[in-house]
PAKEGU-314357 format. One record per residue: residue number from 1; residue in three letters; z, y, x of N, C-alpha, C in turn. Coordinates in steps of 0.1 Angstrom, whole numbers, plus 5000, padded with zeros to 4 digits. Last residue first. Example, Ala and Ser with C-alpha at 12.3 -4.5 7.8 and 13.67 -1.06 7.14 Angstrom:
residues 2
[voba 2,SER,[5071,4978,5128],[5071,4989,5137],[5079,5000,5129]]
[voba 1,ALA,[5078,4943,5132],[5078,4955,5123],[5078,4967,5132]]
***
This chain:
residues 314
[voba 314,PRO,[5111,5598,5243],[5123,5600,5251],[5135,5604,5242]]
[voba 313,ASN,[5093,5573,5226],[5097,5587,5226],[5110,5588,5234]]
[voba 312,ALA,[5071,5551,5243],[5084,5553,5236],[5088,5568,5237]]
[voba 311,ARG,[5037,5548,5239],[5048,5553,5247],[5060,5555,5238]]
[voba 310,LYS,[5017,5521,5231],[5024,5533,5226],[5036,5536,5235]]
[voba 309,VAL,[4988,5513,5246],[5002,5510,5247],[5009,5523,5242]]
[voba 308,ARG,[4958,5501,5232],[4966,5513,5237],[4981,5509,5236]]
[voba 307,HIS,[4939,5475,5244],[4948,5479,5234],[4957,5491,5240]]
[voba 306,ARG,[4906,5467,5250],[4918,5473,5256],[4927,5479,5244]]
[voba 305,ARG,[4889,5438,5249],[4893,5450,5241],[4906,5455,5247]]
[voba 304,VAL,[4862,5424,5265],[4876,5427,5266],[4880,5439,5259]]
[voba 303,PRO,[4837,5405,5248],[4842,5417,5255],[4857,5419,5255]]
[voba 302,ARG,[4832,5370,5256],[4836,5381,5246],[4841,5393,5254]]
[voba 301,LEU,[4827,5351,5274],[4817,5361,5272],[4821,5372,5263]]
[voba 300,ALA,[4848,5333,5272],[4847,5341,5284],[4837,5352,5283]]
[voba 299,PRO,[4845,5319,5248],[4854,5330,5248],[4853,5339,5261]]
[voba 298,ASN,[4818,5307,5235],[4823,5308,5248],[4832,5320,5249]]
[voba 297,GLY,[4811,5309,5208],[4812,5296,5214],[4819,5296,5228]]
[voba 296,ILE,[4809,5336,5204],[4818,5328,5196],[4821,5315,5202]]
[voba 295,GLU,[4790,5344,5223],[4804,5349,5224],[4814,5341,5216]]
[voba 294,ASP,[4768,5330,5212],[4773,5327,5226],[4787,5332,5228]]
[voba 293,PHE,[4766,5343,5188],[4770,5329,5188],[4774,5324,5202]]
[voba 292,ALA,[4758,5368,5197],[4771,5367,5189],[4776,5352,5190]]
[voba 291,TYR,[4734,5364,5208],[4744,5368,5217],[4758,5366,5210]]
[voba 290,ASN,[4720,5356,5184],[4721,5347,5195],[4733,5351,5205]]
[voba 289,LEU,[4722,5379,5169],[4728,5367,5164],[4730,5357,5175]]
[voba 288,LEU,[4706,5395,5186],[4720,5399,5183],[4728,5387,5178]]
[voba 287,ALA,[4681,5381,5184],[4688,5383,5197],[4703,5386,5195]]
[voba 286,PHE,[4674,5384,5157],[4676,5370,5163],[4684,5371,5176]]
[voba 285,SER,[4672,5412,5156],[4682,5405,5147],[4685,5391,5153]]
[voba 284,VAL,[4652,5417,5175],[4665,5422,5177],[4675,5415,5169]]
[voba 283,GLY,[4630,5405,5161],[4634,5399,5174],[4648,5404,5177]]
[voba 282,LEU,[4629,5423,5140],[4632,5409,5137],[4636,5402,5150]]
[voba 281,LEU,[4622,5446,5155],[4635,5445,5148],[4638,5431,5144]]
[voba 280,ALA,[4597,5439,5166],[4608,5442,5175],[4621,5441,5167]]
[voba 279,VAL,[4582,5436,5143],[4583,5425,5151],[4595,5427,5161]]
[voba 278,ALA,[4584,5463,5134],[4589,5452,5126],[4591,5440,5134]]
[voba 277,VAL,[4570,5477,5155],[4584,5479,5153],[4591,5468,5144]]
[voba 276,GLY,[4545,5466,5150],[4551,5464,5163],[4566,5466,5162]]
[voba 275,PRO,[4538,5476,5125],[4541,5461,5127],[4547,5458,5140]]
[voba 274,ALA,[4539,5505,5132],[4548,5499,5122],[4549,5484,5123]]
[voba 273,LEU,[4519,5511,5151],[4533,5511,5155],[4542,5504,5145]]
[voba 272,ALA,[4494,5510,5138],[4496,5502,5150],[4511,5500,5153]]
[voba 271,TRP,[4497,5528,5117],[4491,5516,5115],[4494,5506,5126]]
[voba 270,ALA,[4507,5551,5129],[4516,5543,5121],[4510,5529,5118]]
[voba 269,PRO,[4486,5564,5142],[4495,5556,5150],[4504,5547,5142]]
[voba 268,PHE,[4458,5575,5138],[4466,5568,5128],[4476,5559,5135]]
[voba 267,GLY,[4439,5586,5155],[4450,5595,5149],[4458,5588,5138]]
[voba 266,SER,[4423,5570,5169],[4417,5577,5157],[4427,5586,5150]]
[voba 265,LEU,[4437,5558,5188],[4428,5568,5193],[4422,5576,5181]]
[voba 264,LEU,[4452,5540,5172],[4459,5550,5180],[4450,5561,5184]]
[voba 263,ALA,[4432,5524,5161],[4441,5532,5152],[4448,5543,5160]]
[voba 262,SER,[4408,5508,5166],[4413,5519,5174],[4422,5529,5167]]
[voba 261,GLN,[4402,5486,5152],[4397,5498,5146],[4402,5511,5154]]
[voba 260,ASN,[4415,5467,5168],[4400,5466,5166],[4395,5479,5161]]
[voba 259,GLN,[4442,5474,5164],[4436,5475,5177],[4421,5475,5177]]
[voba 258,ALA,[4444,5468,5137],[4447,5482,5142],[4441,5484,5156]]
[voba 257,TRP,[4439,5441,5137],[4430,5450,5131],[4432,5464,5135]]
[voba 256,TYR,[4462,5432,5152],[4449,5428,5156],[4438,5438,5150]]
[voba 255,LEU,[4484,5441,5137],[4482,5446,5151],[4468,5444,5155]]
[voba 254,MET,[4480,5425,5115],[4479,5439,5113],[4477,5446,5127]]
[voba 253,THR,[4484,5400,5126],[4470,5403,5122],[4469,5418,5119]]
[voba 252,GLY,[4512,5402,5131],[4503,5400,5142],[4488,5404,5138]]
[voba 251,TRP,[4522,5405,5105],[4524,5416,5114],[4514,5415,5126]]
[voba 250,SER,[4499,5392,5081],[4511,5391,5089],[4511,5403,5098]]
[voba 249,LEU,[4477,5377,5062],[4485,5389,5061],[4498,5387,5069]]
[voba 248,SER,[4445,5364,5072],[4458,5363,5067],[4466,5376,5068]]
[voba 247,SER,[4421,5368,5085],[4421,5371,5071],[4435,5369,5065]]
[voba 246,SER,[4425,5358,5111],[4424,5373,5109],[4424,5377,5094]]
[voba 245,ASP,[4446,5336,5122],[4437,5337,5111],[4436,5352,5107]]
[voba 244,GLY,[4448,5339,5158],[4453,5336,5145],[4442,5337,5134]]
[voba 243,LEU,[4438,5349,5181],[4439,5334,5180],[4446,5330,5167]]
[voba 242,GLY,[4437,5376,5187],[4426,5370,5179],[4427,5355,5178]]
[voba 241,ILE,[4458,5389,5199],[4446,5386,5208],[4435,5379,5200]]
[voba 240,PHE,[4476,5389,5178],[4471,5401,5183],[4458,5400,5191]]
[voba 239,GLN,[4483,5362,5175],[4475,5368,5164],[4469,5382,5169]]
[voba 238,LEU,[4498,5359,5199],[4486,5351,5196],[4477,5357,5186]]
[voba 237,GLY,[4519,5378,5194],[4509,5379,5206],[4496,5371,5204]]
[voba 236,ALA,[4531,5366,5172],[4525,5380,5171],[4515,5382,5182]]
[voba 235,ALA,[4540,5343,5184],[4530,5342,5173],[4523,5356,5171]]
[voba 234,THR,[4558,5352,5203],[4546,5346,5207],[4535,5345,5197]]
[voba 233,LEU,[4578,5364,5186],[4571,5372,5196],[4558,5366,5200]]
[voba 232,VAL,[4585,5342,5170],[4580,5354,5164],[4573,5363,5174]]
[voba 231,SER,[4594,5323,5190],[4583,5320,5181],[4577,5332,5175]]
[voba 230,TYR,[4616,5334,5203],[4604,5331,5211],[4592,5329,5202]]
[voba 229,LEU,[4633,5335,5181],[4629,5347,5188],[4616,5345,5196]]
[voba 228,ALA,[4636,5308,5176],[4630,5316,5166],[4625,5329,5172]]
[voba 227,ALA,[4649,5300,5199],[4636,5294,5197],[4628,5303,5186]]
[voba 226,GLY,[4673,5314,5196],[4664,5317,5208],[4650,5312,5205]]
[voba 225,LEU,[4682,5302,5173],[4679,5316,5173],[4670,5320,5185]]
[voba 224,PHE,[4686,5275,5182],[4677,5278,5171],[4673,5293,5171]]
[voba 223,SER,[4706,5280,5201],[4693,5274,5205],[4682,5277,5194]]
[voba 222,ALA,[4727,5288,5185],[4721,5297,5195],[4707,5293,5200]]
[voba 221,ALA,[4731,5265,5170],[4727,5277,5164],[4721,5287,5173]]
[voba 220,ILE,[4739,5248,5191],[4727,5245,5183],[4722,5257,5176]]
[voba 219,LEU,[4762,5261,5200],[4751,5259,5209],[4738,5256,5202]]
[voba 218,SER,[4778,5258,5177],[4775,5271,5181],[4763,5271,5191]]
[voba 217,THR,[4780,5229,5175],[4774,5237,5164],[4769,5251,5169]]
[voba 216,MET,[4789,5208,5189],[4779,5216,5196],[4773,5226,5186]]
[voba 215,THR,[4806,5192,5175],[4812,5200,5186],[4802,5209,5192]]
[voba 214,PRO,[4787,5178,5158],[4796,5189,5153],[4803,5197,5163]]
[voba 213,LEU,[4775,5160,5178],[4768,5172,5173],[4777,5182,5166]]
[voba 212,VAL,[4794,5139,5183],[4790,5148,5193],[4784,5161,5187]]
[voba 211,GLU,[4801,5125,5159],[4811,5129,5169],[4807,5140,5178]]
[voba 210,VAL,[4778,5121,5143],[4791,5125,5137],[4801,5130,5147]]
[voba 209,LEU,[4756,5116,5160],[4755,5124,5148],[4768,5130,5143]]
[voba 208,ILE,[4766,5100,5181],[4758,5112,5184],[4758,5121,5172]]
[voba 207,ILE,[4779,5079,5167],[4787,5087,5177],[4779,5101,5179]]
[voba 206,TYR,[4758,5068,5152],[4770,5074,5145],[4777,5083,5155]]
[voba 205,SER,[4742,5059,5172],[4736,5069,5163],[4748,5076,5156]]
[voba 204,ARG,[4758,5039,5183],[4754,5051,5191],[4749,5062,5182]]
[voba 203,ARG,[4784,5027,5162],[4771,5027,5167],[4768,5040,5175]]
[voba 202,GLU,[4818,5018,5171],[4809,5026,5164],[4795,5026,5170]]
[voba 201,GLY,[4840,5005,5181],[4828,4997,5179],[4817,5005,5171]]
[voba 200,ARG,[4863,5016,5189],[4862,5012,5175],[4850,5004,5172]]
[voba 199,VAL,[4855,5024,5215],[4864,5013,5213],[4864,5007,5199]]
[voba 198,ARG,[4839,5046,5208],[4833,5034,5214],[4842,5022,5213]]
[voba 197,ALA,[4858,5063,5199],[4848,5059,5190],[4841,5046,5195]]
[voba 196,SER,[4873,5067,5222],[4879,5060,5211],[4869,5055,5201]]
[voba 195,GLU,[4854,5081,5237],[4859,5068,5241],[4865,5060,5230]]
[voba 194,LEU,[4853,5104,5222],[4841,5096,5222],[4845,5082,5227]]
[voba 193,PHE,[4878,5115,5225],[4874,5111,5212],[4861,5103,5212]]
[voba 192,ASP,[4879,5119,5253],[4887,5109,5247],[4883,5105,5234]]
[voba 191,ARG,[4847,5123,5270],[4859,5128,5264],[4866,5117,5256]]
[voba 190,ASN,[4824,5118,5284],[4836,5111,5287],[4848,5116,5281]]
[voba 189,ARG,[4805,5137,5274],[4803,5122,5273],[4815,5114,5275]]
[voba 188,LEU,[4806,5164,5275],[4814,5158,5264],[4814,5142,5265]]
[voba 187,SER,[4790,5172,5295],[4804,5176,5296],[4812,5169,5285]]
[voba 186,LEU,[4765,5162,5286],[4772,5156,5298],[4786,5160,5299]]
[voba 185,GLY,[4760,5181,5265],[4763,5167,5262],[4770,5159,5274]]
[voba 184,GLN,[4754,5204,5280],[4766,5203,5271],[4770,5189,5268]]
[voba 183,ALA,[4731,5195,5292],[4742,5199,5300],[4755,5199,5292]]
[voba 182,ARG,[4715,5189,5270],[4718,5178,5279],[4730,5182,5287]]
[voba 181,MET,[4712,5215,5258],[4719,5204,5251],[4723,5193,5260]]
[voba 180,GLN,[4697,5228,5279],[4711,5232,5275],[4718,5221,5268]]
[voba 179,ARG,[4673,5213,5277],[4681,5213,5290],[4695,5218,5287]]
[voba 178,ALA,[4665,5219,5251],[4669,5205,5255],[4677,5204,5268]]
[voba 177,GLY,[4659,5246,5254],[4670,5242,5246],[4675,5228,5249]]
[voba 176,TYR,[4636,5243,5270],[4648,5251,5275],[4660,5247,5267]]
[voba 175,SER,[4618,5229,5253],[4623,5223,5266],[4635,5230,5271]]
[voba 174,TRP,[4606,5239,5230],[4618,5230,5229],[4625,5227,5242]]
[voba 173,GLY,[4581,5253,5229],[4594,5260,5228],[4607,5252,5228]]
[voba 172,THR,[4557,5240,5227],[4560,5247,5239],[4573,5254,5239]]
[voba 171,VAL,[4558,5227,5202],[4555,5219,5214],[4559,5227,5227]]
[voba 170,ILE,[4561,5249,5185],[4571,5239,5186],[4570,5231,5199]]
[voba 169,LEU,[4537,5263,5189],[4550,5270,5192],[4561,5260,5193]]
[voba 168,VAL,[4519,5244,5179],[4519,5248,5193],[4531,5255,5197]]
[voba 167,LEU,[4527,5244,5152],[4529,5232,5160],[4528,5235,5175]]
[voba 166,VAL,[4520,5270,5144],[4534,5266,5144],[4536,5253,5152]]
[voba 165,VAL,[4492,5269,5148],[4500,5279,5155],[4515,5274,5156]]
[voba 164,VAL,[4485,5249,5130],[4483,5246,5144],[4492,5256,5152]]
[voba 163,THR,[4492,5262,5106],[4499,5249,5109],[4497,5247,5124]]
[voba 162,LEU,[4473,5282,5106],[4487,5286,5107],[4495,5273,5111]]
[voba 161,ASN,[4443,5284,5123],[4451,5276,5114],[4466,5278,5116]]
[voba 160,GLY,[4429,5299,5142],[4431,5305,5128],[4439,5296,5119]]
[voba 159,LYS,[4415,5272,5159],[4418,5286,5159],[4419,5291,5144]]
[voba 158,GLY,[4425,5243,5169],[4420,5249,5156],[4424,5263,5155]]
[voba 157,ALA,[4427,5234,5195],[4433,5226,5184],[4428,5231,5170]]
[voba 156,PHE,[4417,5252,5213],[4410,5240,5211],[4415,5231,5199]]
[voba 155,THR,[4434,5275,5210],[4420,5276,5209],[4413,5263,5206]]
[voba 154,ALA,[4460,5265,5212],[4456,5272,5200],[4441,5273,5198]]
[voba 153,LEU,[4459,5255,5238],[4461,5246,5227],[4457,5252,5214]]
[voba 152,VAL,[4454,5278,5253],[4445,5267,5254],[4447,5258,5242]]
[voba 151,ILE,[4476,5294,5246],[4463,5299,5244],[4453,5288,5244]]
[voba 150,ILE,[4497,5278,5256],[4496,5282,5242],[4482,5286,5238]]
[voba 149,LEU,[4492,5279,5283],[4491,5266,5276],[4490,5269,5261]]
[voba 148,PRO,[4496,5306,5289],[4483,5300,5290],[4481,5287,5283]]
[voba 147,PHE,[4525,5306,5282],[4515,5314,5274],[4501,5309,5276]]
[voba 146,ALA,[4538,5287,5300],[4539,5286,5286],[4527,5293,5279]]
[voba 145,PRO,[4532,5266,5327],[4531,5280,5322],[4529,5281,5307]]
[voba 144,LEU,[4556,5240,5331],[4543,5244,5327],[4542,5259,5323]]
[voba 143,VAL,[4582,5235,5336],[4575,5241,5347],[4560,5245,5343]]
[voba 142,LEU,[4591,5224,5312],[4597,5236,5317],[4589,5243,5328]]
[voba 141,PHE,[4577,5201,5308],[4574,5212,5299],[4580,5225,5304]]
[voba 140,VAL,[4588,5186,5329],[4574,5188,5329],[4571,5200,5320]]
[voba 139,ASP,[4615,5184,5321],[4612,5192,5333],[4597,5195,5334]]
[voba 138,THR,[4613,5166,5300],[4617,5180,5298],[4613,5189,5309]]
[voba 137,PHE,[4606,5143,5314],[4597,5148,5304],[4601,5162,5300]]
[voba 136,LEU,[4629,5140,5330],[4616,5142,5336],[4606,5148,5326]]
[voba 135,SER,[4648,5135,5310],[4649,5147,5318],[4636,5150,5325]]
[voba 134,LEU,[4639,5110,5300],[4639,5122,5291],[4640,5135,5299]]
[voba 133,ALA,[4642,5094,5324],[4629,5096,5317],[4628,5108,5309]]
[voba 132,ASP,[4670,5097,5329],[4660,5101,5339],[4646,5103,5333]]
[voba 131,ASP,[4681,5087,5305],[4683,5100,5309],[4673,5105,5319]]
[voba 130,ALA,[4672,5060,5307],[4668,5069,5296],[4670,5083,5299]]
[voba 129,LEU,[4685,5051,5330],[4670,5052,5330],[4665,5061,5318]]
[voba 128,GLY,[4716,5068,5325],[4708,5058,5332],[4693,5061,5332]]
[voba 127,GLY,[4723,5082,5292],[4724,5081,5306],[4715,5071,5312]]
[voba 126,LEU,[4730,5086,5265],[4725,5073,5269],[4727,5071,5284]]
[voba 125,TYR,[4739,5113,5264],[4748,5103,5260],[4743,5089,5265]]
[voba 124,ALA,[4718,5129,5275],[4731,5130,5280],[4740,5118,5276]]
[voba 123,ALA,[4696,5121,5259],[4695,5119,5274],[4710,5120,5280]]
[voba 122,SER,[4704,5129,5234],[4702,5115,5236],[4702,5112,5251]]
[voba 121,VAL,[4705,5157,5237],[4718,5149,5234],[4716,5134,5237]]
[voba 120,GLY,[4678,5163,5242],[4688,5167,5251],[4701,5158,5249]]
[voba 119,ILE,[4663,5151,5221],[4660,5147,5235],[4672,5151,5244]]
[voba 118,LEU,[4674,5163,5198],[4672,5148,5199],[4670,5144,5213]]
[voba 117,VAL,[4675,5190,5204],[4687,5183,5201],[4685,5168,5203]]
[voba 116,SER,[4647,5196,5207],[4656,5198,5218],[4670,5191,5216]]
[voba 115,ILE,[4638,5190,5181],[4633,5182,5192],[4643,5184,5204]]
[voba 114,ILE,[4652,5209,5166],[4654,5195,5163],[4649,5187,5175]]
[voba 113,THR,[4642,5233,5178],[4656,5230,5179],[4658,5215,5176]]
[voba 112,ALA,[4615,5233,5170],[4618,5232,5184],[4633,5228,5186]]
[voba 111,GLY,[4618,5235,5142],[4612,5223,5148],[4615,5221,5162]]
[voba 110,ALA,[4631,5260,5139],[4638,5248,5135],[4632,5235,5141]]
[voba 109,GLY,[4611,5277,5150],[4624,5276,5156],[4632,5264,5152]]
[voba 108,ALA,[4590,5272,5131],[4588,5268,5146],[4601,5268,5153]]
[voba 107,VAL,[4603,5282,5108],[4598,5268,5109],[4596,5263,5123]]
[voba 106,LEU,[4610,5308,5115],[4620,5299,5111],[4615,5284,5112]]
[voba 105,ALA,[4585,5321,5123],[4597,5321,5132],[4607,5310,5128]]
[voba 104,ILE,[4568,5316,5102],[4565,5311,5115],[4577,5310,5124]]
[voba 103,ILE,[4582,5330,5082],[4580,5315,5080],[4577,5309,5094]]
[voba 102,LEU,[4580,5356,5091],[4593,5350,5090],[4592,5335,5089]]
[voba 101,SER,[4552,5360,5088],[4559,5362,5101],[4572,5355,5102]]
[voba 100,GLU,[4548,5357,5061],[4542,5347,5070],[4549,5348,5084]]
[voba 99,ARG,[4565,5378,5051],[4567,5364,5047],[4561,5355,5057]]
[voba 98,THR,[4557,5403,5059],[4569,5398,5064],[4570,5383,5062]]
[voba 97,GLY,[4535,5413,5047],[4532,5405,5059],[4545,5399,5065]]
[voba 96,TYR,[4544,5429,5027],[4539,5416,5023],[4536,5407,5035]]
[voba 95,ILE,[4551,5451,5043],[4561,5444,5035],[4557,5430,5032]]
[voba 94,LEU,[4527,5459,5054],[4538,5456,5063],[4549,5448,5055]]
[voba 93,GLU,[4511,5464,5032],[4507,5453,5041],[4519,5449,5050]]
[voba 92,ALA,[4525,5487,5023],[4524,5475,5015],[4520,5462,5023]]
[voba 91,TYR,[4520,5504,5044],[4533,5500,5041],[4534,5488,5033]]
[voba 90,VAL,[4492,5507,5044],[4498,5501,5055],[4512,5496,5052]]
[voba 89,ASP,[4469,5501,5019],[4481,5508,5022],[4489,5500,5033]]
[voba 88,GLN,[4434,5503,5026],[4446,5494,5023],[4458,5502,5027]]
[voba 87,GLY,[4409,5513,5031],[4416,5517,5019],[4428,5509,5016]]
[voba 86,LEU,[4398,5507,5056],[4393,5500,5044],[4400,5503,5031]]
[voba 85,GLN,[4412,5521,5074],[4398,5525,5072],[4392,5518,5060]]
[voba 84,THR,[4445,5524,5057],[4436,5519,5068],[4421,5525,5065]]
[voba 83,THR,[4469,5549,5050],[4460,5539,5046],[4451,5536,5058]]
[voba 82,GLY,[4505,5558,5054],[4491,5560,5054],[4482,5548,5049]]
[voba 81,LEU,[4531,5552,5051],[4525,5549,5064],[4510,5552,5065]]
[voba 80,TRP,[4535,5560,5024],[4545,5563,5034],[4539,5561,5049]]
[voba 79,HIS,[4518,5574,5001],[4515,5563,5011],[4523,5566,5023]]
[voba 78,HIS,[4530,5594,4987],[4524,5583,4980],[4521,5571,4989]]
[voba 77,LEU,[4540,5611,5006],[4549,5606,4997],[4543,5594,4989]]
[voba 76,SER,[4522,5601,5036],[4526,5611,5026],[4536,5604,5017]]
[voba 75,PRO,[4502,5596,5065],[4514,5593,5058],[4518,5605,5049]]
[voba 74,HIS,[4466,5600,5058],[4478,5601,5067],[4491,5599,5059]]
[voba 73,LEU,[4440,5578,5050],[4449,5588,5045],[4461,5588,5055]]
[voba 72,GLU,[4417,5561,5053],[4422,5569,5063],[4430,5581,5058]]
[voba 71,SER,[4404,5558,5019],[4406,5554,5033],[4411,5565,5042]]
[voba 70,ASP,[4421,5555,4988],[4412,5562,4997],[4415,5558,5011]]
[voba 69,PHE,[4427,5521,4978],[4430,5535,4979],[4420,5542,4987]]
[voba 68,ALA,[4413,5497,4977],[4423,5499,4966],[4427,5514,4966]]
[voba 67,GLY,[4395,5488,4995],[4391,5499,4987],[4401,5502,4976]]
[voba 66,VAL,[4405,5455,4996],[4397,5465,5002],[4393,5475,4992]]
[voba 65,LYS,[4438,5443,4995],[4425,5445,4987],[4418,5457,4993]]
[voba 64,ASP,[4462,5436,5005],[4451,5437,5014],[4438,5439,5007]]
[voba 63,PRO,[4479,5432,4983],[4481,5443,4992],[4470,5446,5002]]
[voba 62,PRO,[4466,5425,4951],[4469,5420,4964],[4470,5432,4974]]
[voba 61,GLY,[4480,5443,4923],[4470,5436,4929],[4474,5432,4944]]
[voba 60,HIS,[4497,5472,4925],[4491,5463,4915],[4479,5456,4922]]
[voba 59,LEU,[4526,5488,4936],[4514,5481,4939],[4510,5472,4929]]
[voba 58,TRP,[4551,5499,4930],[4539,5506,4925],[4526,5499,4928]]
[voba 57,PRO,[4571,5485,4944],[4569,5483,4929],[4557,5489,4923]]
[voba 56,VAL,[4578,5474,4970],[4565,5480,4967],[4563,5479,4952]]
[voba 55,PHE,[4602,5461,4971],[4600,5472,4980],[4587,5480,4977]]
[voba 54,ILE,[4599,5442,4952],[4610,5451,4950],[4608,5463,4959]]
[voba 53,HIS,[4578,5427,4960],[4575,5436,4949],[4587,5446,4947]]
[voba 52,PRO,[4588,5408,4978],[4582,5420,4983],[4579,5431,4973]]
[voba 51,PHE,[4610,5387,4980],[4607,5396,4969],[4601,5409,4973]]
[voba 50,ALA,[4610,5373,5004],[4611,5366,4992],[4607,5374,4980]]
[voba 49,ALA,[4607,5392,5024],[4598,5381,5024],[4598,5374,5010]]
[voba 48,ALA,[4628,5410,5019],[4614,5415,5018],[4604,5404,5017]]
[voba 47,LEU,[4649,5393,5023],[4647,5398,5010],[4633,5404,5008]]
[voba 46,CYS,[4646,5387,5050],[4645,5376,5041],[4642,5382,5027]]
[voba 45,PHE,[4650,5413,5061],[4637,5407,5062],[4635,5395,5053]]
[voba 44,LEU,[4677,5415,5053],[4667,5425,5048],[4653,5419,5049]]
[voba 43,LEU,[4689,5395,5068],[4689,5394,5054],[4679,5403,5047]]
[voba 42,PHE,[4685,5405,5094],[4678,5393,5091],[4678,5391,5075]]
[voba 41,LEU,[4701,5428,5094],[4687,5429,5096],[4679,5417,5091]]
[voba 40,VAL,[4726,5415,5090],[4721,5425,5080],[4706,5426,5081]]
[voba 39,LEU,[4728,5400,5113],[4728,5393,5100],[4722,5402,5089]]
[voba 38,GLY,[4730,5419,5133],[4719,5410,5133],[4717,5403,5120]]
[voba 37,VAL,[4754,5431,5126],[4742,5439,5126],[4730,5430,5125]]
[voba 36,VAL,[4772,5409,5128],[4770,5416,5115],[4757,5424,5115]]
[voba 35,ALA,[4769,5402,5155],[4766,5392,5145],[4763,5399,5131]]
[voba 34,LYS,[4779,5425,5168],[4766,5421,5170],[4761,5411,5159]]
[voba 33,ARG,[4806,5424,5158],[4797,5435,5155],[4782,5432,5157]]
[voba 32,ASN,[4824,5399,5144],[4816,5402,5156],[4806,5413,5152]]
[voba 31,HIS,[4837,5391,5122],[4845,5400,5130],[4837,5403,5143]]
[voba 30,LEU,[4818,5375,5110],[4821,5388,5103],[4829,5397,5112]]
[voba 29,ILE,[4819,5353,5127],[4807,5360,5126],[4810,5374,5120]]
[voba 28,ALA,[4846,5344,5123],[4842,5348,5136],[4829,5356,5136]]
[voba 27,ARG,[4844,5337,5096],[4853,5348,5100],[4849,5353,5114]]
[voba 26,TRP,[4826,5316,5098],[4822,5328,5091],[4831,5339,5094]]
[voba 25,LEU,[4842,5298,5113],[4829,5302,5119],[4825,5315,5112]]
[voba 24,GLY,[4863,5293,5096],[4866,5299,5108],[4853,5305,5115]]
[voba 23,GLY,[4849,5280,5075],[4856,5293,5072],[4859,5300,5085]]
[voba 22,ARG,[4841,5257,5088],[4831,5266,5084],[4837,5280,5081]]
[voba 21,ARG,[4867,5246,5093],[4858,5249,5104],[4847,5259,5100]]
[voba 20,ARG,[4877,5243,5067],[4884,5252,5076],[4875,5256,5088]]
[voba 19,LYS,[4858,5224,5057],[4859,5237,5051],[4866,5247,5061]]
[voba 18,ILE,[4865,5203,5074],[4852,5208,5075],[4851,5222,5069]]
[voba 17,SER,[4891,5198,5065],[4889,5202,5079],[4875,5208,5081]]
[voba 16,GLU,[4886,5191,5039],[4894,5203,5041],[4892,5207,5055]]
[voba 15,PRO,[4871,5167,5041],[4865,5179,5036],[4872,5191,5039]]
[voba 14,GLU,[4893,5151,5053],[4881,5154,5061],[4874,5166,5055]]
[voba 13,SER,[4914,5145,5036],[4916,5156,5046],[4903,5160,5053]]
[voba 12,SER,[4906,5123,5022],[4907,5136,5015],[4909,5148,5024]]
[voba 11,VAL,[4906,5104,5042],[4894,5107,5035],[4894,5121,5028]]
[voba 10,THR,[4934,5103,5048],[4924,5107,5058],[4911,5111,5052]]
[voba 9,ALA,[4944,5095,5024],[4948,5108,5029],[4938,5113,5039]]
[voba 8,SER,[4933,5070,5022],[4930,5080,5012],[4933,5094,5017]]
[voba 7,GLU,[4946,5058,5043],[4932,5059,5043],[4927,5070,5034]]
[voba 6,ALA,[4973,5059,5035],[4969,5066,5047],[4954,5068,5048]]
[voba 5,LEU,[4972,5044,5012],[4975,5058,5011],[4971,5065,5023]]
[voba 4,ILE,[4966,5019,5024],[4956,5025,5014],[4959,5040,5013]]
[voba 3,THR,[4989,5015,5039],[4976,5016,5046],[4966,5023,5037]]
[voba 2,SER,[5008,5012,5019],[5009,5024,5028],[4996,5026,5035]]
[voba 1,MET,[5000,4988,5008],[5000,5000,5000],[5000,5013,5009]]
***
């Protein structure tokens, strides 16, 4: 009877410990200024991607419709960022282009993080020949020049295909995170809680998924944010040089068309600067969240706060 009660108490306490861990993570995020600023920027971009009509309520029809407005209008109250040479509102294109840019960043970042976790943690835990093979595989991708490889893969695999661009970003963006995961996994491999799991006869998959990965939450989150930052900047660069779908609506294609139409030389800087600023702000949001998770996971990186000492009155 006492054994049953102990088991039930253990089962019932597990969700509470998980809730406490999540609650502690959220409290740490909300008490970190970098995390709060990055989270607010990221949520604004998510809102613009999910509900663009909220930000452009006056627009009727597709935002990239040719001839919808007068061409080459300078910024005004009716057109905040002006119009293009084809009569498209730049502000409307900027808002509606958020969706594709954000999808690329999140999907490519998630895919690269999954691969890095699988390879890095498996190499650290398995050790021996498996570790040597997986580490060699990771090192090959680390030493390869990333951007030339991206250009070659995007050109020959299918220019203009969004799926191909995402896959190329995943293939070229996982190796650095895998190296970090392996280093962290090596530091955990001989811990007491893993030894006790082995003594209990737990499977390797169970130990990796249930015992190892929960202790690496902050590192996994930081790896995802770093991969997402890499993806959004690289995707914009690919689209800017013409390796994306020029008919799609994203910040990179806006930069491509602005450069083709010589927007800066023609006296329409907002057309070229607005998508560049949007890419930079999304990158800043990922970078701030990444720095914040590094500080949350590693107390040595947290800034030292000086407390004023109150002097006693004589």
